[in-house]
MARMAR-229396 format. One line per field, with one value per residue: residue in three letters; x, y, z of N, C-alpha, C, O in turn; residue number from 1. Coordinates in pm, whole numbers, plus 50000, padded with zeros to 5 digits. Layout:
# MARMAR-229396
resn (ala_...)
n.east (X_...)
n.north (Y_...)
n.up (Z_...)
ca.east (X_...)
ca.north (Y_...)
ca.up (Z_...)
c.east (X_...)
c.north (Y_...)
c.up (Z_...)
o.east (X_...)
o.north (Y_...)
o.up (Z_...)
resi (NUM_...)
//
This chain:
# MARMAR-229396
resn (unk_unk_unk_unk_unk_unk_unk_unk_unk_unk_unk_unk_unk_unk_unk_unk_unk_unk_unk_unk_unk_unk_unk_unk_unk_unk_unk_unk_unk_unk_unk_unk_unk_unk_unk_unk_unk_unk_unk_unk_unk_unk_unk_unk_unk_unk_unk_unk_unk_unk_unk_unk_unk_unk_unk_unk_unk_unk_unk_unk_unk_unk_unk_unk_unk_unk_unk_unk_unk_unk_unk_unk_unk_unk_unk_unk_unk_unk_unk_unk_unk_unk_unk_unk_unk_unk_unk_unk_unk_unk_unk_unk_unk_unk_unk_unk_unk_unk_unk_unk_unk_unk_unk_unk_unk_unk_unk_unk_unk_unk_unk_unk_unk_unk_unk_unk_unk_unk_unk_unk_unk_unk_unk_unk_unk_unk_unk_unk_unk_unk_unk_unk_unk_unk_unk_unk_unk_unk_unk_unk_unk_unk_unk_unk_unk_unk_unk_unk_unk_unk_unk_unk_unk_unk_unk_unk_unk_unk_unk_unk_unk_unk_unk_unk_unk_unk_unk_unk_unk_unk_unk_unk_unk_unk_unk_unk_unk_unk_unk_unk_unk_unk_unk_unk_unk_unk_unk_unk_unk_unk_unk_unk_unk_unk_unk_unk_unk_unk_unk_unk_unk_unk_unk_unk_unk_unk_unk_unk_unk_unk_unk_unk_unk_unk_unk_unk_unk_unk_unk_unk_unk_unk_unk_unk_unk_unk_unk_unk_unk_unk_unk_unk_unk_unk_unk_unk_unk_unk_unk_unk_unk_unk_unk_unk_unk_unk_unk_unk_unk_unk_unk_unk_unk_unk_unk_unk_unk_unk_unk_unk_unk_unk_unk_unk_unk_unk_unk_unk_unk_unk_unk_unk_unk_unk_unk_unk_unk_unk_unk_unk_unk_unk_unk_unk_unk_unk_unk_unk_unk_unk_unk)
n.east (33501_33319_33171_33044_32888_32725_32576_32437_32273_32133_31993_31831_31603_31511_31438_31208_31026_30950_30844_30579_30471_30344_30062_29947_30113_30036_29757_29766_29882_29669_29464_29579_29616_29318_29233_29390_29294_29014_29069_29169_28959_28764_28868_28762_28498_28188_27947_27756_27706_27916_27786_27544_27247_26942_26663_26429_26535_26688_26862_26790_26825_27052_27051_26965_26950_27141_27405_27517_27350_27216_27273_27192_27124_27053_27248_27459_27641_27839_27960_28069_28238_28444_28532_28630_28800_29023_29075_29196_29427_29561_29611_29796_29994_30135_30186_30335_30566_30618_30771_30955_31132_31209_31263_31464_31667_31729_31836_32027_32227_32273_32410_32604_32755_32762_32867_32794_32617_32476_32338_32224_31992_31887_31788_31621_31407_31312_31164_30971_30870_30735_30473_30188_30012_29784_29742_29946_29793_29588_29715_29817_29520_29459_29615_29551_29327_29092_29110_29173_29452_29585_29568_29743_29991_30018_30022_30238_30458_30465_30581_30801_31034_31012_31159_31361_31481_31485_31635_31914_31965_31987_32194_32378_32490_32581_32781_32970_33089_33348_33355_33263_33444_33634_33565_33604_33854_33938_33916_33623_33358_33137_32896_32910_32949_32740_32526_32588_32679_32558_32274_32164_32188_32021_31797_31573_31499_31366_31170_31010_30964_30804_30569_30422_30402_30244_30010_29960_29914_29676_29477_29576_29451_29189_29098_29166_28969_28741_28719_28663_28884_29008_28943_28705_28359_28139_28302_28400_28527_28643_28670_28519_28269_28227_28173_27964_27771_27750_27534_27309_27365_27206_26960_27038_27304_27505_27578_27804_27971_28034_28238_28410_28482_28632_28848_28960_29027_29215_29458_29505_29590_29779_29981_30016_30146_30385_30464_30584_30726_30915_31019_31121_31331_31488_31761_31834_31608_31466_31553_31549_31616_31510_31251)
n.north (88535_88767_88582_88453_88620_88725_88475_88449_88738_88640_88406_88514_88693_88449_88298_88451_88482_88217_88176_88387_88181_88035_87878_87883_88115_88324_88322_88400_88640_88760_88759_88880_89140_89239_89232_89448_89646_89669_89766_90034_90131_90165_90346_90596_90536_90372_90130_90213_90404_90311_90284_90363_90275_90087_89983_89915_89769_89577_89246_89168_89010_88945_89180_89423_89666_89604_89433_89217_89191_89268_89328_89235_89498_89650_89743_89789_89479_89453_89690_89703_89489_89582_89809_89683_89504_89730_89842_89566_89565_89792_89729_89480_89616_89799_89650_89471_89610_89751_89483_89442_89709_89689_89423_89356_89527_89423_89169_89178_89321_89120_88934_89054_89103_88915_88665_88720_88919_88841_88614_88717_88881_88658_88512_88694_88708_88466_88458_88698_88555_88329_88438_88437_88661_88688_88642_88814_89037_89004_89081_89333_89446_89409_89619_89871_89866_89748_89761_89881_89981_89868_89606_89570_89706_89437_89239_89306_89344_89073_88988_89077_88908_88692_88824_88894_88664_88573_88748_88751_88480_88436_88666_88561_88367_88556_88684_88494_88469_88555_88848_88990_88985_89099_89306_89401_89355_89617_89792_89867_89925_89696_89786_89940_89737_89553_89740_89780_89533_89327_89357_89414_89158_89007_89094_88978_88780_88852_88998_88818_88655_88874_88921_88677_88702_88917_88789_88646_88873_88959_88715_88726_88991_88961_88740_88868_89066_88903_88814_89053_89212_89364_89564_89787_89820_90100_90073_89879_89531_89235_88998_89103_89111_88808_88762_88881_88762_88483_88432_88397_88211_88019_88102_88304_88231_88368_88585_88486_88354_88519_88754_88526_88388_88608_88633_88424_88438_88624_88581_88350_88417_88601_88412_88226_88417_88464_88247_88195_88415_88336_88136_88245_88423_88294_88080_87849_87693_87599_87473_87682_87696_87751_87556)
n.up (45570_45452_45340_45532_45663_45434_45417_45625_45618_45377_45510_45678_45545_45413_45628_45739_45517_45478_45719_45691_45542_45709_45856_46103_46243_46070_46136_46409_46367_46220_46447_46635_46496_46495_46742_46815_46662_46729_46980_46918_46754_46957_47115_47020_46904_46960_46931_47132_47412_47697_47937_47920_48056_47980_48071_47918_47717_47802_47831_47550_47246_46982_46719_46477_46574_46815_46777_46939_47105_47420_47791_48112_48243_48005_47858_47572_47413_47230_47254_47532_47504_47307_47464_47649_47525_47476_47739_47841_47665_47741_48006_47942_47812_47973_48219_48141_48018_48276_48375_48181_48199_48487_48497_48283_48343_48587_48521_48354_48531_48699_48531_48405_48646_48828_49077_49407_49383_49163_49295_49500_49352_49196_49365_49525_49299_49293_49551_49445_49231_49363_49426_49294_49024_49102_49376_49454_49392_49585_49787_49772_49721_49968_50091_49990_49854_49598_49236_48881_48841_49059_48990_48773_48861_49042_48838_48691_48875_48892_48641_48661_48772_48559_48341_48433_48454_48223_48089_48184_48157_47894_47836_47978_47818_47606_47714_47735_47468_47236_47135_47359_47544_47440_47413_47675_47724_47547_47746_47779_48016_48201_48193_47943_47789_47800_47725_47469_47326_47479_47506_47269_47156_47287_47239_47078_47196_47428_47322_47212_47442_47573_47423_47495_47768_47778_47666_47883_48080_47995_48038_48331_48392_48350_48509_48779_48768_48710_49013_49127_49171_48993_48697_48798_48835_48684_48454_48152_48139_48015_48204_48415_48328_48237_48481_48586_48409_48460_48678_48499_48307_48256_48106_47942_47779_47602_47679_47832_47683_47500_47590_47719_47466_47351_47503_47473_47211_47193_47351_47213_46974_47049_47145_46920_46768_46918_46925_46635_46594_46754_46637_46408_46498_46626_46546_46628_46646_46406_46100_45855_45584_45254_45110)
ca.east (33433_33219_33077_32959_32793_32645_32461_32369_32198_32017_31909_31723_31488_31420_31359_31079_30967_30870_30731_30469_30340_30288_29920_29921_30156_29916_29628_29823_29878_29533_29374_29633_29553_29197_29261_29434_29225_28913_29089_29181_28834_28706_28912_28650_28361_28122_27799_27653_27811_27909_27762_27420_27139_26810_26620_26335_26611_26756_26819_26767_26905_27136_26948_27016_27017_27245_27436_27549_27236_27214_27312_27086_27092_27034_27357_27522_27698_27939_28033_28139_28348_28495_28603_28729_28939_29080_29154_29302_29566_29638_29676_29906_30114_30175_30237_30430_30621_30679_30841_31050_31234_31301_31338_31596_31779_31813_31910_32164_32327_32308_32478_32735_32865_32795_32871_32677_32497_32393_32299_32070_31908_31794_31706_31497_31337_31255_31063_30871_30801_30640_30360_30143_29987_29614_29798_30005_29677_29511_29795_29808_29395_29432_29651_29520_29165_29090_29112_29251_29565_29644_29584_29835_30100_30055_30097_30400_30522_30491_30666_30958_31126_31027_31225_31514_31548_31549_31751_32019_32030_32029_32289_32519_32537_32658_32886_33067_33137_33476_33383_33225_33561_33717_33519_33632_34001_33980_33895_33496_33322_33042_32794_32939_32945_32594_32493_32636_32675_32455_32117_32131_32169_31897_31685_31492_31439_31285_31047_30938_30857_30717_30442_30390_30379_30099_29889_29947_29870_29517_29447_29557_29363_29017_29087_29144_28807_28604_28750_28658_29010_29072_28900_28591_28225_28114_28401_28363_28626_28572_28640_28367_28173_28202_28146_27802_27661_27735_27403_27205_27431_27085_26870_27119_27466_27571_27643_27923_27993_28087_28352_28461_28580_28706_28961_29054_29088_29294_29541_29536_29629_29938_30066_30056_30233_30518_30543_30618_30835_31034_31091_31199_31421_31593_31810_31862_31474_31457_31621_31468_31636_31405_31224)
ca.north (88618_88822_88476_88391_88742_88679_88366_88531_88777_88564_88328_88575_88671_88359_88249_88564_88420_88079_88199_88388_88093_87889_87920_87923_88247_88429_88319_88493_88805_88809_88761_89017_89275_89228_89283_89594_89750_89684_89859_90171_90194_90167_90502_90710_90556_90256_90184_90287_90448_90178_90296_90365_90181_90100_89899_89830_89702_89455_89096_89138_88914_89010_89234_89506_89754_89566_89317_89128_89217_89392_89276_89240_89648_89691_89776_89731_89417_89507_89829_89697_89457_89694_89897_89577_89488_89853_89809_89457_89612_89887_89677_89426_89690_89885_89538_89376_89764_89756_89399_89469_89787_89645_89284_89364_89584_89331_89025_89245_89304_88993_88857_89141_89127_88784_88629_88750_89025_88773_88520_88817_88912_88535_88443_88777_88665_88357_88533_88719_88483_88253_88481_88448_88812_88696_88641_88974_89173_88984_89189_89488_89491_89427_89736_90004_89834_89678_89875_89872_90048_89757_89470_89641_89686_89331_89158_89399_89277_88917_88999_89141_88799_88634_88898_88893_88533_88535_88820_88663_88333_88497_88768_88488_88307_88623_88703_88403_88480_88656_88981_89070_89000_89174_89463_89423_89421_89701_89912_89900_89883_89617_89844_89940_89607_89502_89829_89761_89418_89211_89395_89385_89040_88960_89201_88889_88655_88970_89011_88705_88670_88986_88853_88558_88762_89004_88696_88598_88954_88974_88641_88752_89093_88909_88681_88973_89156_88861_88794_89162_89294_89437_89692_89825_89891_90050_90055_89747_89454_89094_88939_89150_89065_88706_88743_88939_88661_88356_88404_88413_88088_87914_88135_88396_88184_88400_88703_88447_88333_88633_88787_88423_88358_88714_88633_88294_88408_88729_88461_88226_88505_88642_88327_88182_88524_88457_88102_88247_88505_88253_88034_88330_88523_88175_88031_87722_87629_87518_87466_87774_87691_87775_87432)
ca.up (45676_45406_45284_45611_45681_45331_45457_45759_45578_45298_45594_45768_45452_45403_45757_45754_45393_45510_45832_45638_45493_45824_45876_46252_46231_46018_46234_46529_46363_46224_46562_46732_46472_46515_46898_46833_46575_46778_47084_46846_46718_47109_47176_46933_46874_47002_46843_47211_47550_47769_48066_47901_48091_47918_48153_47860_47632_47906_47742_47405_47182_46870_46627_46388_46677_46880_46699_47012_47205_47543_47918_48194_48235_47878_47816_47423_47474_47155_47293_47619_47450_47226_47548_47725_47448_47450_47882_47816_47590_47821_48132_47938_47753_48132_48293_48064_48013_48399_48405_48078_48210_48587_48485_48221_48449_48700_48472_48308_48608_48732_48377_48430_48753_48871_49214_49513_49318_49076_49356_49553_49250_49142_49497_49515_49193_49341_49633_49368_49170_49446_49486_49155_49022_49165_49516_49482_49411_49692_49892_49719_49771_50164_50174_49931_49818_49467_49108_48780_48861_49140_48912_48663_48983_49078_48740_48634_48946_48880_48551_48674_48784_48445_48242_48503_48447_48060_48033_48275_48080_47751_47870_48008_47690_47523_47797_47680_47353_47250_47112_47490_47633_47355_47471_47812_47684_47531_47812_47779_48140_48217_48202_47825_47688_47820_47634_47322_47273_47510_47517_47140_47082_47367_47187_46998_47345_47493_47244_47213_47588_47609_47339_47570_47886_47740_47679_48026_48171_47941_48135_48470_48445_48346_48640_48892_48724_48759_49124_49174_49247_48876_48671_48864_48764_48551_48353_48112_48131_47987_48338_48494_48214_48281_48658_48544_48332_48548_48710_48366_48208_48212_47988_47825_47807_47514_47780_47898_47526_47392_47647_47705_47338_47332_47584_47451_47070_47214_47431_47134_46847_47090_47171_46828_46698_46992_46851_46526_46628_46796_46526_46292_46567_46701_46428_46698_46661_46319_45987_45748_45441_45178_45044)
c.east (33307_33147_32994_32851_32664_32531_32384_32238_32093_31899_31813_31583_31432_31383_31202_30979_30886_30777_30596_30377_30317_30155_29914_30017_30035_29813_29671_29841_29738_29442_29445_29611_29412_29158_29300_29357_29077_28935_29119_29040_28751_28752_28849_28559_28324_28023_27704_27757_27810_27849_27616_27320_26998_26734_26489_26409_26695_26722_26765_26856_26960_27021_27034_27034_27139_27292_27489_27448_27242_27198_27176_27031_27063_27140_27424_27618_27848_28037_28112_28256_28439_28608_28689_28854_29062_29174_29244_29448_29649_29704_29775_29991_30170_30248_30351_30577_30736_30804_30954_31173_31282_31335_31433_31681_31834_31866_32029_32283_32359_32387_32577_32841_32868_32797_32782_32570_32392_32297_32170_31978_31829_31730_31561_31376_31280_31121_30950_30786_30686_30506_30292_30042_29852_29656_29862_29908_29603_29578_29773_29635_29400_29460_29615_29379_29186_29095_29191_29417_29659_29672_29704_29967_30123_30128_30217_30506_30547_30558_30751_31077_31157_31121_31342_31568_31585_31643_31893_32093_32062_32164_32444_32553_32625_32751_33005_33137_33264_33467_33325_33374_33671_33686_33596_33795_34052_33961_33712_33445_33198_32931_32779_32895_32802_32521_32470_32636_32584_32311_32086_32104_32094_31818_31555_31413_31366_31165_30953_30833_30761_30570_30384_30339_30241_29985_29868_29872_29729_29454_29404_29458_29200_29020_29080_28998_28714_28618_28696_28755_29065_28986_28739_28454_28211_28188_28408_28503_28561_28596_28513_28277_28133_28121_27977_27738_27678_27594_27271_27251_27293_26970_26952_27262_27524_27641_27781_28031_28101_28227_28448_28575_28640_28845_29029_29087_29213_29422_29595_29627_29815_30032_30093_30155_30343_30593_30622_30712_30957_31091_31153_31320_31523_31613_31823_31720_31462_31539_31535_31523_31495_31403_31122)
c.north (88703_88710_88441_88541_88769_88595_88396_88614_88740_88476_88370_88625_88598_88264_88348_88474_88296_88107_88286_88309_88033_87982_87954_88090_88366_88426_88403_88626_88857_88838_88899_89162_89323_89307_89448_89701_89749_89806_90015_90221_90267_90293_90591_90679_90362_90262_90251_90326_90323_90180_90343_90261_90207_89947_89823_89737_89576_89312_89100_89063_88994_89036_89350_89644_89739_89420_89215_89117_89285_89279_89281_89390_89706_89764_89698_89619_89406_89618_89783_89590_89513_89769_89791_89552_89618_89833_89698_89499_89724_89831_89577_89522_89766_89744_89483_89516_89737_89623_89376_89547_89723_89474_89251_89396_89494_89204_89077_89264_89213_88914_88933_89109_88988_88734_88659_88828_88958_88658_88594_88847_88788_88493_88519_88760_88555_88367_88577_88631_88376_88308_88494_88605_88784_88728_88797_89051_89131_89074_89300_89535_89501_89542_89869_89965_89804_89813_89826_89870_89900_89657_89487_89628_89546_89252_89228_89335_89132_88906_89033_89004_88724_88712_88907_88765_88508_88624_88788_88561_88374_88581_88655_88387_88397_88668_88624_88421_88584_88787_89070_89092_89050_89320_89489_89439_89525_89846_89952_89834_89759_89673_89897_89850_89571_89620_89772_89640_89297_89247_89351_89265_88959_88981_89065_88799_88755_88965_88915_88653_88762_88971_88792_88648_88868_88901_88656_88718_88967_88855_88680_88850_89044_88833_88738_89056_89078_88812_88940_89232_89389_89547_89706_89878_90016_90053_89889_89644_89310_89029_88994_89105_88924_88670_88795_88843_88545_88346_88392_88319_88038_87988_88278_88385_88282_88533_88660_88414_88418_88701_88673_88369_88478_88699_88507_88314_88545_88663_88388_88317_88544_88545_88250_88317_88510_88345_88137_88337_88419_88191_88132_88396_88402_88101_87845_87619_87553_87576_87572_87816_87666_87620_87469)
c.up (45596_45379_45388_45663_45554_45336_45514_45723_45482_45373_45674_45673_45453_45490_45763_45621_45420_45615_45836_45555_45591_45873_46016_46307_46195_46109_46347_46480_46308_46343_46640_46667_46489_46626_46899_46761_46661_46908_47032_46798_46847_47117_47122_46907_46924_46975_46959_47333_47630_47866_48046_47936_48072_47970_48029_47731_47660_47836_47628_47337_47074_46755_46550_46482_46728_46856_46800_47114_47322_47701_48003_48248_48113_47802_47657_47446_47356_47228_47410_47580_47362_47341_47608_47648_47427_47649_47882_47781_47696_47941_48074_47874_47899_48219_48238_48038_48179_48436_48278_48170_48335_48593_48402_48285_48517_48653_48435_48420_48677_48670_48396_48554_48832_49028_49283_49468_49257_49191_49446_49459_49208_49253_49543_49416_49215_49451_49549_49327_49239_49465_49319_49143_49103_49295_49544_49493_49528_49800_49892_49760_49930_50174_50100_49822_49641_49356_49010_48794_48965_49075_48841_48763_48975_48943_48674_48750_48955_48731_48528_48674_48664_48365_48294_48444_48313_48013_48092_48189_47949_47774_47890_47897_47589_47557_47757_47560_47348_47232_47249_47558_47547_47416_47589_47803_47649_47620_47820_47945_48107_48163_47987_47732_47696_47713_47504_47251_47343_47523_47366_47083_47195_47345_47168_47102_47419_47432_47228_47351_47608_47546_47424_47676_47866_47704_47842_48099_48115_48053_48297_48462_48429_48473_48777_48863_48776_48930_49224_49226_49120_48865_48723_48795_48765_48462_48285_48138_48118_48106_48443_48428_48222_48409_48655_48492_48403_48601_48633_48269_48147_48097_47911_47816_47703_47581_47835_47769_47486_47471_47684_47569_47297_47363_47486_47298_47106_47266_47303_47019_46929_47149_47052_46723_46798_46927_46738_46525_46696_46719_46454_46382_46614_46589_46505_46644_46554_46179_45883_45590_45359_45075_44911)
o.east (33202_33027_32880_32734_32551_32421_32265_32127_31981_31781_31729_31470_31312_31315_31096_30874_30769_30658_30516_30264_30241_30145_29870_29977_29975_29779_29588_29813_29693_29358_29384_29594_29391_29085_29251_29356_29021_28861_29091_29011_28696_28659_28871_28484_28400_27967_27607_27872_27716_27839_27555_27302_26935_26749_26457_26348_26750_26613_26676_26971_26921_26935_27156_27128_27233_27239_27511_27461_27291_27128_27070_26916_27045_27121_27433_27708_27953_28159_28230_28368_28543_28729_28810_28971_29170_29294_29361_29551_29770_29816_29870_30106_30293_30358_30453_30691_30857_30904_31037_31276_31399_31411_31494_31779_31955_31933_32134_32401_32472_32442_32677_32964_32968_32707_32670_32453_32272_32184_32057_31862_31709_31621_31452_31262_31177_31014_30841_30668_30579_30421_30351_30003_29818_29616_29830_29906_29543_29513_29721_29616_29350_29385_29652_29345_29286_29086_29273_29490_29769_29783_29781_30046_30223_30245_30283_30614_30639_30590_30804_31176_31271_31184_31438_31680_31684_31721_31987_32212_32170_32255_32558_32662_32710_32833_33118_33254_33282_33545_33335_33410_33789_33760_33652_33855_34166_33982_33678_33483_33173_32866_32677_32829_32743_32458_32368_32601_32546_32232_31999_32026_32109_31723_31457_31298_31280_31063_30831_30713_30650_30469_30274_30218_30152_29868_29759_29778_29648_29388_29300_29357_29109_28934_29016_28934_28626_28512_28689_28733_29150_28950_28658_28451_28274_28131_28419_28601_28463_28488_28440_28189_28012_28037_27888_27623_27568_27532_27158_27202_27269_26908_26896_27339_27645_27747_27865_28150_28217_28330_28568_28692_28710_28940_29142_29160_29305_29517_29715_29736_29926_30141_30201_30219_30437_30710_30741_30792_31077_31214_31269_31418_31640_31517_31821_31728_31447_31575_31440_31497_31402_31491_31083)
o.north (88715_88733_88401_88524_88814_88617_88385_88589_88790_88463_88301_88603_88608_88166_88292_88414_88281_88075_88281_88334_87941_88098_88066_88159_88452_88531_88489_88722_88968_88928_88994_89267_89444_89405_89540_89820_89859_89901_90110_90341_90377_90373_90700_90770_90266_90372_90321_90282_90243_90068_90366_90166_90303_89835_89705_89653_89499_89269_89017_89054_89110_88959_89361_89722_89816_89317_89107_89036_89396_89178_89328_89403_89828_89833_89577_89663_89356_89617_89815_89611_89447_89784_89808_89567_89599_89817_89716_89476_89730_89864_89568_89486_89773_89753_89454_89473_89716_89646_89286_89491_89687_89416_89145_89324_89472_89133_89027_89231_89211_88823_88863_89096_88955_88782_88631_88813_88979_88627_88549_88833_88803_88437_88472_88793_88537_88307_88520_88616_88346_88235_88560_88657_88877_88835_88875_89134_89223_89131_89369_89641_89591_89613_89975_90037_89838_89932_89738_89776_89852_89605_89392_89535_89508_89214_89163_89286_89082_88790_89038_88997_88686_88631_88926_88757_88443_88601_88812_88550_88341_88537_88662_88329_88352_88705_88671_88384_88675_88860_89193_89195_89042_89411_89598_89525_89559_89962_90061_89724_89735_89607_89890_89867_89558_89573_89731_89633_89197_89157_89269_89247_88837_88923_89063_88758_88700_88930_88932_88628_88738_89005_88839_88670_88879_88938_88642_88688_88990_88896_88677_88818_89093_88867_88689_89102_89115_88769_88943_89310_89475_89618_89625_89969_90070_90030_89791_89715_89270_88972_88932_89046_88901_88582_88742_88832_88490_88245_88381_88323_88020_87919_88338_88479_88275_88578_88741_88446_88397_88697_88703_88329_88464_88732_88514_88231_88550_88707_88368_88271_88522_88578_88191_88290_88567_88334_88106_88328_88445_88181_88099_88421_88432_88055_87742_87500_87433_87692_87516_87909_87590_87577_87379)
o.up (45658_45395_45362_45695_45571_45286_45485_45769_45489_45343_45731_45716_45481_45460_45792_45646_45385_45612_45930_45512_45562_45910_46043_46401_46260_46163_46378_46552_46337_46340_46688_46729_46495_46629_46964_46793_46651_46934_47106_46804_46848_47130_47174_46872_46923_46977_46930_47340_47629_47916_48150_47860_48118_47920_48040_47665_47581_47798_47607_47380_47065_46712_46564_46460_46710_46898_46746_47206_47303_47709_47960_48290_48116_47702_47639_47518_47398_47247_47406_47627_47365_47321_47617_47684_47371_47671_47916_47843_47717_47979_48152_47901_47896_48274_48300_48051_48193_48503_48292_48209_48325_48672_48416_48302_48522_48727_48477_48405_48726_48732_48408_48554_48895_49098_49241_49503_49268_49154_49460_49498_49183_49245_49576_49448_49149_49442_49561_49361_49187_49517_49234_49248_49176_49342_49634_49584_49584_49887_49980_49820_49997_50241_50152_49728_49577_49386_49035_48762_48937_49084_48856_48740_48916_48937_48593_48720_49019_48704_48417_48602_48639_48298_48219_48392_48279_47921_48017_48157_47900_47703_47843_47904_47512_47473_47746_47556_47430_47293_47252_47614_47582_47452_47603_47868_47680_47585_47865_47987_47989_48082_47920_47630_47589_47618_47448_47134_47282_47551_47340_46990_47191_47398_47242_47092_47488_47490_47230_47366_47655_47608_47450_47670_47951_47717_47899_48173_48204_48148_48361_48524_48495_48554_48871_48958_48854_48976_49347_49319_49139_48959_48677_48712_48857_48355_48359_48161_48181_48123_48521_48491_48215_48431_48722_48536_48402_48567_48680_48156_48028_48015_47820_47833_47725_47538_47875_47766_47451_47402_47684_47570_47197_47292_47438_47245_47025_47201_47289_46985_46882_47196_47060_46622_46744_46889_46746_46432_46682_46721_46430_46314_46636_46527_46437_46613_46577_46159_45828_45513_45388_45001_44836)
resi (1_2_3_4_5_6_7_8_9_10_11_12_13_14_15_16_17_18_19_20_21_22_23_24_25_26_27_28_29_30_31_32_33_34_35_36_37_38_39_40_41_42_43_44_45_46_47_48_49_50_51_52_53_54_55_56_57_58_59_60_61_62_63_64_65_66_67_68_69_70_71_72_73_74_75_76_77_78_79_80_81_82_83_84_85_86_87_88_89_90_91_92_93_94_95_96_97_98_99_100_101_102_103_104_105_106_107_108_109_110_111_112_113_114_115_116_117_118_119_120_121_122_123_124_125_126_127_128_129_130_131_132_133_134_135_136_137_138_139_140_141_142_143_144_145_146_147_148_149_150_151_152_153_154_155_156_157_158_159_160_161_162_163_164_165_166_167_168_169_170_171_172_173_174_175_176_177_178_179_180_181_182_183_184_185_186_187_188_189_190_191_192_193_194_195_196_197_198_199_200_201_202_203_204_205_206_207_208_209_210_211_212_213_214_215_216_217_218_219_220_221_222_223_224_225_226_227_228_229_230_231_232_233_234_235_236_237_238_239_240_241_242_243_244_245_246_247_248_249_250_251_252_253_254_255_256_257_258_259_260_261_262_263_264_265_266_267_268_269_270_271_272_273_274_275_276_277_278_279_280_281_282_283_284_285_286_287_288_289_290_291)
//
């Protein structure tokens, strides 16, 4: 028994050591860290006020004064990109948080209770899952109007069935193990077994899924802002910046390139980070013995 535990404890550091040698994972960490650092800096400082209009400076190219130039209204593009990163992270964190809280709760209940409760929760998830975030945003907008909060709610609702399915699938595997059955045999209730044994063992799967859903949330927020359903002006958003740049593509393509590249790099970084975490936390995917 102790030999098995020693082997497991030795395998985990080896797995992480090999992971840190993977270029894709390192790139994901670097891109994600850059996104977070940019958002944190934007909380306290930007080169210019994001809503400062300067008509004489409109459509200037990159320069020492404006590193990425200015837009149609003379606003500093770099400042708006920085604050857009902050807004994207806020939307991602809250939307993924909504999905985690409600999705994990529903998925854990479905796995623990089974039967008709499991069936109702899963069929309800199917119904919600049939409406993507953009469709949900259209429905919410028709009722209470567009805005960043409504976009967060729509993306969060879309995340609930995703986390419910992932939690239920992983939890059902844990419930098949002998130690969970032993917990029931000694008098623990399903809630106590779920809290003490099931959730700790599915946490790694949820962490990976949260990273992936974070990237999807950034894409969804940009799409909603582009359609006018998300962040409203004058607040900057990468998707809104793309919308405002579309009429100037022929003369100032940089106004679309910069936010487009920001979205692509943020999503790429989170996806690479999620893939690396999945490889490290799921021993079934790869043999991580040191080479």
